[in-house]
C-alpha positions in Angstrom: -6.9 -37.2 -27.4 -5.8 -33.6 -28.1 -7.8 -30.3 -28.3 -6.8 -27.3 -29.7 -8.4 -24.0 -29.0 -8.1 -21.0 -31.8 -9.8 -17.6 -31.5 -9.4 -14.5 -35.0 -9.9 -10.7 -34.9 -11.2 -11.4 -30.9 -12.4 -8.1 -28.8 -12.3 -9.5 -25.9 -10.1 -12.0 -23.9 -10.5 -16.0 -24.9 -9.0 -18.5 -21.8 -8.3 -22.1 -22.3 -11.9 -23.7 -21.4 -14.2 -20.8 -22.6 -16.2 -22.1 -25.1 -16.5 -25.1 -27.3 -13.1 -26.9 -28.4 -12.3 -26.1 -32.2 -10.4 -29.5 -33.7 -7.4 -27.9 -36.3 -4.8 -30.0 -37.3 -2.5 -31.1 -34.9 1.1 -29.1 -34.3 2.7 -31.9 -34.3 2.6 -33.7 -37.3 4.0 -30.6 -38.9 6.5 -31.2 -41.7 10.3 -30.1 -41.3 13.2 -30.9 -43.5 16.8 -29.5 -44.0 15.8 -30.2 -47.8 14.3 -27.6 -49.9 13.5 -30.0 -52.5 11.0 -31.8 -49.9 9.2 -29.0 -49.3 6.3 -27.8 -52.7 6.3 -24.4 -53.8 3.4 -22.7 -51.6 0.8 -21.2 -54.0 -0.6 -19.3 -50.6 -3.8 -21.3 -49.9 -2.0 -23.6 -47.1 -2.7 -23.1 -43.2 0.9 -21.1 -42.7 0.9 -19.4 -45.6 -2.4 -18.3 -45.8 -1.7 -14.3 -44.3 1.5 -13.7 -46.1 1.2 -11.6 -49.4 3.4 -14.6 -51.5 3.5 -11.8 -54.5 5.6 -9.9 -52.5 8.2 -12.1 -51.2 11.0 -11.7 -53.5 10.4 -15.2 -55.0 12.2 -16.4 -51.8 9.5 -19.1 -51.6 10.5 -20.2 -55.5 14.3 -21.2 -55.1 15.3 -17.2 -55.9 19.2 -17.3 -55.8 21.3 -15.5 -53.7 22.5 -12.2 -55.8 24.2 -10.8 -53.5 25.4 -11.4 -49.2 24.4 -9.8 -46.4 27.0 -8.1 -44.1 27.5 -9.5 -40.3 29.4 -7.5 -38.3 29.5 -8.4 -34.2 30.8 -6.7 -31.7 31.2 -8.9 -29.0 31.6 -8.3 -25.8 34.5 -9.8 -23.4 34.3 -13.7 -23.2 32.2 -14.1 -26.2 34.0 -16.4 -28.9 33.2 -15.6 -32.5 33.3 -17.6 -35.6 32.8 -17.8 -39.4 31.5 -20.9 -40.3 30.2 -23.2 -43.1 26.9 -25.1 -43.7 28.6 -28.7 -42.9 29.7 -27.7 -39.4 28.4 -30.7 -36.7 27.4 -27.4 -34.5 24.9 -26.2 -36.9 21.2 -27.3 -36.9 21.1 -29.1 -33.9 18.5 -26.4 -32.3 15.7 -27.2 -35.0 15.2 -27.9 -38.3 13.1 -25.9 -40.8 9.6 -26.5 -41.0 8.6 -24.4 -44.6 10.5 -23.9 -47.7 11.8 -20.6 -47.5 13.9 -21.7 -44.1 14.9 -24.7 -45.8 16.3 -22.6 -49.0 17.9 -20.2 -46.4 19.7 -23.8 -45.2 20.5 -24.5 -48.5 21.7 -21.2 -49.6 24.0 -19.9 -47.3 27.5 -19.9 -48.1 29.3 -18.5 -44.7 27.2 -18.6 -41.2 28.5 -16.7 -37.8 28.6 -18.6 -34.3 28.9 -16.9 -31.2 29.4 -18.8 -28.1 30.0 -18.5 -24.8 31.6 -20.6 -22.2 30.7 -22.2 -19.2 30.4 -20.4 -16.0 30.7 -17.1 -18.4 28.4 -14.2 -16.9 28.9 -11.3 -19.7 26.9 -8.6 -18.2 27.8 -6.2 -21.5 25.5 -6.8 -24.7 27.0 -8.5 -27.9 25.5 -6.4 -30.9 25.0 -8.2 -33.9 24.6 -6.1 -37.3 23.0 -7.8 -40.0 22.8 -5.5 -43.2 20.7 -6.4 -46.7 22.6 -7.1 -49.5 20.7 -3.8 -51.1 18.2 -2.6 -53.3 17.0 -5.8 -55.7 19.0 -8.0 -54.5 18.7 -11.1 -52.4 20.5 -13.4 -49.6 20.6 -15.7 -47.3 22.2 -16.2 -44.2 22.9 -18.9 -41.2 23.6 -17.3 -37.0 24.0 -19.5 -34.0 24.2 -18.3 -30.3 25.4 -20.7 -27.8 25.4 -20.4 -24.5 27.8 -23.0 -22.5 26.7 -24.8 -18.8 26.1 -21.4 -16.9 26.9 -19.3 -18.5 25.4 -15.7 -18.9 24.6 -12.9 -21.6 22.4 -10.6 -23.8 22.5 -10.2 -27.5 21.3 -7.9 -29.7 20.6 -8.8 -33.2 19.8 -5.4 -35.6 18.6 -6.0 -39.3 18.7 -3.0 -41.1 19.1 -1.8 -45.0 17.8 -2.8 -47.8 16.9 -6.4 -50.6 15.3 -9.9 -49.2 16.8 -11.7 -47.0 16.0 -15.0 -45.6 17.6 -16.7 -42.5 18.1 -19.0 -39.6 19.1 -18.0 -36.2 19.7 -21.1 -34.0 20.0 -20.6 -30.0 21.5 -23.6 -27.9 21.0 -22.7 -24.4 22.3 -24.7 -22.4 22.0 -26.7 -19.2 21.6 -24.1 -16.5 22.0 -20.5 -18.5 20.3 -17.9 -19.5 20.4 -16.2 -23.0 18.3 -13.1 -23.8 18.0 -12.4 -27.1 16.3 -9.0 -28.7 15.7 -8.9 -32.7 15.2 -5.9 -34.1 13.8 -5.5 -37.6 14.4 -2.2 -38.8 14.6 -2.3 -42.2 14.4 0.1 -45.8 10.6 0.2 -46.6 12.2 -2.1 -49.5 12.9 -4.9 -47.5 11.6 -8.4 -47.5 12.7 -10.8 -44.4 11.5 -14.3 -43.9 13.4 -15.3 -40.5 13.3 -18.6 -38.5 14.3 -18.5 -35.0 14.9 -22.0 -33.4 15.5 -22.3 -29.7 17.0 -25.3 -27.6 16.5 -25.1 -24.1 18.4 -27.9 -21.3 17.7 -28.6 -18.3 17.0 -25.4 -15.9 17.8 -23.2 -19.3 16.5 -19.7 -19.3 15.4 -17.9 -22.7 14.3 -14.6 -23.2 13.5 -13.5 -26.7 12.2 -10.3 -27.5 11.0 -9.3 -31.1 10.8 -5.6 -32.2 9.5 -5.4 -35.9 8.9 -1.7 -37.4 10.8 -1.4 -41.0 9.9 -3.2 -43.8 8.3 -3.4 -46.6 6.9 -7.8 -45.6 8.9 -9.1 -42.9 7.4 -12.8 -41.1 9.7 -13.7 -38.0 8.8 -17.6 -37.2 10.3 -18.1 -33.6 10.1 -21.9 -32.4 11.0 -23.4 -28.8 11.7 -26.5 -27.9 12.9 -27.9 -24.4 15.5 -30.6 -24.2 15.5 -31.1 -20.4 13.4 -30.4 -17.8 13.1 -26.9 -15.6 13.3 -24.9 -18.8 12.0 -21.5 -18.7 10.9 -19.6 -22.1 9.2 -15.7 -22.3 9.0 -14.4 -25.7 7.9 -10.9 -26.4 7.2 -9.2 -29.3 6.6 -5.0 -30.4 5.9 -4.7 -33.6 4.0 -1.2 -35.0 2.7 -1.3 -39.0 2.1 1.7 -41.0 0.8 2.2 -44.5 1.3 -0.7 -47.1 3.1 -2.9 -44.5 2.9 -6.7 -43.5 4.6 -7.6 -40.3 3.7 -11.5 -39.6 5.1 -13.3 -36.2 4.5 -16.9 -36.0 5.4 -18.3 -32.7 5.3 -22.0 -31.3 6.3 -23.0 -27.8 6.5 -27.4 -28.3 6.3 -28.4 -24.5 7.9 -32.1 -25.4 9.6 -32.2 -21.5 8.0 -32.4 -17.9 7.8 -29.5 -15.8 8.6 -26.3 -18.5 7.3 -23.0 -18.5 6.6 -20.6 -21.3 5.2 -17.2 -21.4 4.5 -15.2 -24.4 3.0 -11.6 -25.0 3.1 -9.6 -28.6 2.0 -5.9 -29.0 1.2 -4.6 -32.1 0.0 -0.8 -33.3 -1.3 -0.4 -37.1 -2.0 3.0 -38.9 -2.3 3.6 -42.7 -4.5 2.3 -46.0 -3.0 -1.5 -46.2 -1.2 -2.2 -42.8 -1.6 -5.3 -41.9 -0.1 -7.5 -39.4 -0.8 -10.9 -38.4 0.3 -12.9 -35.4 0.0 -16.9 -34.5 0.7 -18.2 -31.4 1.0 -22.1 -31.5 1.5 -23.9 -28.0 1.3 -28.0 -28.0 1.7 -29.5 -24.8 2.8 -33.0 -25.7 1.9 -36.1 -23.3 5.2 -36.7 -21.6 5.1 -32.9 -21.1 3.2 -33.0 -17.3 3.6 -30.2 -15.0 3.6 -27.4 -18.1 3.1 -23.8 -17.3 1.9 -21.9 -20.3 0.2 -18.7 -21.5 0.4 -16.5 -24.5 -1.3 -13.0 -25.3 -1.7 -11.1 -28.4 -2.8 -7.2 -28.6 -3.4 -5.3 -31.1 -4.0 -1.3 -31.0 -5.4 -0.2 -34.8 -5.4 3.7 -34.5 -6.5 4.6 -38.6 -8.9 3.3 -41.1 -8.1 0.8 -43.3 -5.4 -1.3 -41.2 -6.1 -4.9 -40.5 -4.9 -7.3 -37.7 -5.1 -11.0 -37.8 -4.7 -12.9 -34.3 -4.5 -16.7 -34.1 -3.6 -18.4 -30.7 -3.9 -22.2 -31.0 -3.7 -24.4 -28.0 -3.2 -28.4 -28.2 -2.9 -29.9 -25.0 -2.2 -34.0 -24.6 -2.4 -34.5 -21.2 -4.4 -33.4 -17.9 -1.2 -33.2 -15.8 -0.9 -29.9 -16.3 0.1 -27.1 -14.0 -1.9 -24.3 -16.3 -2.2 -23.3 -20.0 -3.9 -19.9 -21.4 -4.6 -17.7 -24.3 -5.6 -14.6 -24.9 -6.0 -12.5 -28.0 -7.6 -8.4 -28.1 -7.7 -6.4 -31.0 -9.6 -2.8 -30.7 -9.0 0.9 -30.9 -8.6 3.4 -28.4 -10.3 3.2 -25.1 -12.8 5.5 -25.1 -13.3 5.8 -21.3 -8.9 6.3 -21.2 -9.0 9.3 -23.6 -12.0 10.6 -21.9 -10.7 10.3 -18.4 -7.2 11.6 -19.6 -8.8 14.7 -21.6 -11.3 15.6 -18.4 -8.3 16.0 -16.2 -6.8 19.0 -18.8 -4.8 17.0 -20.9 -5.4 17.9 -24.8 -6.8 14.9 -27.1 -3.6 14.6 -29.1 -1.5 13.9 -25.8 -4.3 11.6 -24.5 -4.2 9.9 -27.4 -0.1 9.4 -27.3 -0.1 8.6 -23.3 -2.9 5.8 -24.1 0.2 4.4 -27.0 2.7 4.1 -24.6 0.8 2.9 -21.6 -0.5 0.4 -24.3 3.2 -0.3 -25.0 4.7 -0.2 -21.5 4.6 -3.8 -20.4 7.0 -4.7 -23.2 9.1 -1.9 -23.4 10.1 -2.5 -19.2 11.3 -6.2 -20.4 13.7 -4.2 -22.8 17.2 -4.4 -20.4 19.5 -2.8 -23.0 19.1 0.1 -22.7 20.6 1.8 -25.5 18.2 -0.5 -27.5 14.7 0.9 -25.0 15.0 4.4 -26.2 15.5 3.9 -29.8 12.5 2.0 -29.5 10.6 4.6 -27.6 11.9 7.4 -30.4 10.6 5.2 -33.2 7.4 4.8 -31.3 6.7 8.7 -31.0 8.1 9.3 -34.6 5.4 6.9 -35.5 2.5 8.8 -33.9 3.9 12.0 -35.3 3.3 10.3 -38.6 -0.3 10.2 -38.1 -0.9 13.7 -36.1 -1.5 10.9 -33.3 
């Protein structure tokens, strides 16, 4: 029998086994299809849409036609093959099936997709940069990107989103047996932008996947990373950092589907909020199916509220169908500055404003350390500093 646990607005940690289980709809039963007409138009009361401001989605959920196109520029490291492909290419769609109407709309609406391939045994040390620029103010665009790493290869890819307009896409990561893929997805849109993106990762035997989502800009950003395993020994880490300002809605929904034995996953997302109407949402779903013996999994979400008027929703869900696992747990916490930390720093002669900045930097330090591309890490540190200056922290 499946058991799930759910927590929201937690001010203290909660790990699996600490407290009564709350039965919820099984994640294994969620509908998925490439056919957009197979999905009803969501109204906002559905479980997967209940936190999303539907009126601000530029009708992406209701069949909005493409009125423009986003530009995709690739600065490929040596050894990475780049192709422009169409929807009929048999290689596309293998990492996962759209599980909501916008993802299905993006699949049926994109024209040219981009495919990156890292060949067998290739170890690419330099990062590959993919820059996606929105179609422009008031325009709607759809896209598709796939990144493939073949047997025993290794690569780093940075996906940088910028510009204006509404954009929906599917991004696939096909991580071959024994290969290692590191992805950094940066959402640094203009203030008007709406971005709804589904990330589908499929991990082969003994494959390693490192995915970091950095969300800073945009009016509404909703990112859904999903990981599935096709062979034993898969290892996935999903990290996220987000900073919401006045009126922004930043939503992240991770799903780890453990259907194969002896695989590992770890999820760590941290966010800060400031300004009236700033809203962040983190939904962390982990499903351990009956066949997934020997699973090791953990998920963590932390939110730091810097000003009044901001709201963070945090919902970790853990569903287990077998007792033969190594470990499984989750934790969620949302709160303001730690007064003891501020007191400690001020007692040592550090002014309050500097002390507050140090606390925020320390809060994000764990995620920053995992960003292996120096240029991206420095850019993120500068962005955090600018956010803190804007609110006078």
